[in-house]
N, C-alpha and C positions, 0 to 999 in steps of 0.2 A: 675631415672632422672625425670620422670613425677611427681612422688610423691614429690620430692624436689621442683620442680617448683610450684606445687600447694601450698605447704607450704610457699614458698617465696611470692607468690601472696597474700596469706591470711595474711601474716605478714605485707605486704605493702598495705593493703586493701583500704586505703584512696586514695592514688594516683592512684591505679589500678581501683577503682570505677569510678573516673572521666574519665580515659582513656576508660573504657568500655562504658560509656555513650556517649563519643565522637564517638567511633567506631559504636555504635548502631545507632546514628542519621545519621552518614555518610552512613551507609549501607542502611537505609531506603530511604534516599533522592536520592542516586545514583541509587538504584533499581527502583524508580519511574520514573526517567528520562530515564533510560535504557529501561524500559517497554514501554514507549511512542515511543522511537526511534526504538526499535525492532519491535513493532507492525506495525508502519507506514512503515518500510522497508519491512516487510513481505507482507503487503497489496500491496505495490507498485510493487512487483515482481510477484504477482499472475497473472494467465492468464486472459486477458481482455475479452475473449470470441470471439475475432476477431483479425485480423492482419491489422494494419494500416500503415505498411511500404509502401512507394511509393503511398500513398493515398492523394488526394487533394480535397479541397472544392472550387467549382467555383460558385461565387455569381452572379446570373443572375438578372438584374434589367430591368425595363420597362420605356419607355418614356411616359409621360403623354400628353394629348392633347395640353397643353400649352408649352410643351418642344420644343426646336429647333430640327428640323429633324423628328418630329412626322409624321407617315404615317397613313392616314385615312384608315379605313377598308371599302372598297367599296363592298365587296362580303360577303356572309354569311360564307364562309370558313375562312375568315380572322378574327383572334382574337389573344389576348395575348397568349392563350394556343397553338395556331398553331405556333406562332413565337417561343415560348419556346421549343416546340417539335422539330422544325427544328434546332434550335441552339444546342439542346442536341444531335441530330443526327450528326451534324457536328463535335461536340466534339468526338463522338464515332468513327468517320471515321478518326481521326488523327492517323498517324502510331505509335505514341508513346503511345497511350491509349490502355489499355488492356480491361477495362470494365467501363461502365457508369451506375449509378443507382441513385435512390432518395428515400427519406423517410421523414416522418414527423419530425424526429429529426436525430441527427448525433452523433458520439462518442465524448466524452469529452464535454458534455453539460448537465447541471443539470436540464434542462427542463424535466418535468415529466407529463405524461398523465396517472395518476392512475385511473384505471377503474375496478370495480368488474366483474368477469366472473363466470359462472357456467359450470361445466364439468360433462359430462356423460361418465364415464370410463367403458369399457367392463368388466364384471365380478363384478361390484359394482352396487347394485340396486338403491341407492339413489344418488341424485345430490350432487356434491361437490362444495362448494361456496368459491371463492377466495376473499381476502380482497382488499381494494383500493390500495394496494401496487403493484398490477399487472400493469406493465408499458406497455401500448399499443402503438405500433409503426406501422403506415401504411407505407408499402414499396412496391416498384415495384420489378419485377423479377431481375433487375440488381443490386439491393442493396446488396444482399447476395454475388454476385460475387465480388463486390468491396471490401467488408470486409473479404472475404475468410473464412467465417464461415463453419464449417463441422458438420455433424450430429453424434449422438451417435452410429448409426449403420454403420458408415463409409461413409455416403453420402458426395459426393463432393459438392463444391459450385455450380457447374453446375447442379447437380441433385436437390439440394435444390431450385435453381432458377426455375427449371421446376415444382417443387411442388407448389411454389407460383404462377406460371403462370397458374396452374390448378385450382386455387382458394382455395387451402388448406392453413391452418395456420401453423405456426411453433412456438413452445414454448420452453422455456429454462428448463434445467434439475432441477432447484430449485423450480419449480411450486408446487411440493408436500409440500414444507415447507409453502407456502402461503395458502395451503388448509388444513394445519394441519392434513395431512393424511400420513400414512406409506405406500407409494406406490412407486414401482420401476419406475424411469422415463421412462423406455422402455414401461411400461404398458399404457402410454398416447397415443401411436401410434394408429391411427384410432378412437380415442375417439371424442365425439362431444363437441363443445364449443359454448356458447352463452352469450350474454350480460345478466347480472343479471336483468336488467330492460327492456329487450327486447327479449322475447323468440322466436320471428319470424325470427331473423337473426341467423342462425346456421352455424358454421364452422366445418369442419373436420380437426383434427390435423394430418398433413402429416409427420411431423418430429419433433424430439427433439434435441436441440443443447445445448452445455455447457452454463452455466450461463454467461450473458452479463453484464458487469459492466459499469456504466456511466463514471467513472473517475478513475484515477490511485490510488488515496488515499482513495477510498471508496470501501468497500466490496460489494458483490452482495446482497444488502439488498432486492432488488425487483426481482420478476420474470418478464420475458418479453414475450410479445406475438407479433409476427410479423404477421400482417394481410395483405393479398394481396390487393393492391390498386394502382390506377394510380396516385401515389403521384406526385405533381407538385410543391414541395417546391422550393423557389428561390435558395436554396443551393444545387447544383448538386454535387454528389459525384463521383469521378473518381479514377481509379487505373491505374498507369503507368506501362509499361514494365520495367523490371530491367535495370538500367543504363541509363534511358531515361529522367531523371529529367531536366538536363541542356538543352537537345534538346526541351523538352516540353515548358519550360519557354521562350526559344528563339523564338519558333514558335508562342506562345501566343502574345508576344510583336510585332513580325513582321507581323502576320496575323490576329490580333484581329478584324480588320474591315471585313475581309472575313468570320470570324466565327460568328459575329453578324448577326442577321436576323430580318428584320422588325423593330418592336419597342423593341425587346429584345436585350440586350447587356450585355457583361461581364464587371462587375465593379471591381472585385477583385478575385485573386487566392491565396489560402493559403494551405500550407501543414497541414495535420491533426496533425502532430508532433508539428507544431508551435502553433496550436490551443490548444494542450495539455499543452505546456509550458505557454501560456497566461493564461489558466484556473488555473494552479497550481503555478503561480508565488508566491502567498502568502504561499502556502504549502511548496514550496522549501525553501523560506525564513525562515519559521518556523522550518523546519528540520535543516537548516544550523545554526540557532540560538540555537537550542537544542544541537547540536553537539558542538558548540563553548562553550555553557554554561557547557556542560558535561566536556569538556577539561579543561576549567577554574576551574571548581569545583575540578577535580582530581588534578590539579596542586596545588590549594590552600590546598587541603587535604594533599597532599604529603609534602608541606612545613610545614603545621601544625604538621603532624606526625614527620617530621624531627626535628622540634624544640622541640617537646615533648620528643622524644627519645634522642635527643642530651643533653637536660637538665638532663634526668634520667641517662644517661650514665656518664655524668660528675660527678654526685653525687656518682657514684659507681666506681670511679677511684681507690679508696683504695681497694675495693673488688676485682677488676680486678688485681691489683698489688699482693694482697695476693694469688690469685689463680695462678698467674704466678710463684710466689715464691714456692708454694707448688707443682709445677710440672704440672699444667694444660697447655695444648697446646693451640695455637691460635684457631684452629678449634673447640676445646671443649668450649672455652669461647664464640666464636661466636654462636655456637649452643645453649648455655645456654641463652644468651641475646635475640637472635632471637626467640628461643622457647617460651620465656615468652610472647612476643608480640603476636605470633601466637596462643598461648593457650588462651589468652584473646579473640582473634578474634573467635576462635572455640566456646568459651562459649557464645559469643554475637550473633553469626549467627543464631542459632535456635530461639532466641528471636526476632531478626529482621524478620525472616520468619513468625512468628506468627503475627507480626504487619502488614506485607505485606498481609497476608490472611484476616485480619480485613479490610484493605483498599479495598481488592477485594470484600469482603462480602457486603460492602456498595456501590458497583458498581462505584468505583472511579478510577479504573485502566482500560486502554484501552484493555488489554489482556482479562479481564473478560467481557467487553462489546462486543468485536468482536469475541472472541473465547472462549465462556464459557465452552464448552465441554472439552477443553484442557488447560484451564487457570492455573490449579494447576501445571501441568508439565511445562508449560511455565514459571511460577513463580519460580519453583525450579531451572530451568536453569538460569534465570536471577540472582537469589540469589547466586548461585554457581559462576557465572561470576563476580558478584560484590565482593564476598569473595576472589576470585583469584586476582582481581585487588588490593584490599586493602592489601592482603597478600604481593604482590610484593612491594607495597609502604612501608609496615612495614619493610620488609627485607632491602629495600634501605635506609629507615629512620634510621635503627639501624646500618647498616653496616658501614656507613661513620664515625659517631661519635665513634663507637666501635673501628674501625681501628685506628683512631687518638689516642684514649685513650690507646690502647695497644702498641703504639709506644713509650709511656713514660716508662723510666726505673723504675722498681720497687723500686730500692734503693732511687731514687729521691723522690718518693711518700712516702715511709715509713720513710724517714729520719726525717720528722717532727712529727712522732708519739711518 
């Protein structure tokens, strides 16, 4: 059967060559789009390094001396910082609030404080220097409670908060990659860390946590260092107790004046999930457009294959009639026609895979850029998925015209011979 198919394909090499070129182009284009969609989907579902459910950002602003209701500071204790501290304390006392913290940045924010660090790791004689891709975040002890980050040794957010309160630093598990060193992340415990340009400020690493990502569609490009600090960013981070979202917003609206203190006041409250959606609005649109483009392309390909195979099948009505007269059954004819298209696809797929590898070699695919260690396996999976989709379209494209052709009586076809 296969030998006869190969012989038939060879005899009709002109039309089959154009079909093979069409399938080759389709395979490469669909693979490229599928590669982008698959990588972006994989990245978006990776662990962020923290839990942002029930987390909110409270924007605290201050009245200026020329603002209505400004309160003069008549004592040395009075200051913006004192007002901010009291407002933050009042937020923490709300019954719906589980934790309050602050830091120099917050999740789903592309702001980046890249700063080189040097590490003195126990058991290693020389210092290890990190690149500027190390993201420094100054945080207070409550920051880690809000984001519910856990340590590699099983430390709870409360324990990590105590580590920060003791003045120790926390680093992420991908720090070894920034140091270009083959070190187990657990070996960083109790290591010394200092600014590369300031050897007088030394921190002890008290814990290591999973890699923290800045955004949903960005891998953990950077290692992160959480440094203990009395951070007083205007954006206060809070975590609510489960099921208390509606109660919290109701209380904020009803009691906002009682929460404000001095010259500090709450100007806006946003869920971190809303901040995520605002940040990724263009990313969501791009993913939606890619999926629509993929669907439109597949429909176009199907219609093109349907037209191609309809034309090819109509040209072979006499052949189908002869096969029916000589005793061939409908399933046998179907297998013959469908097998021809699938065999051409099998011949083309390895060539498409080679082209895909060339695209990867020149760093033009997302899978090779973001997952170089497993890009070949990832590509094989995408190639097989594309081949399966095209195979289904070939089967559907041949089935309908072949079924119509076989409904014709052989006597009617052969009468004109």
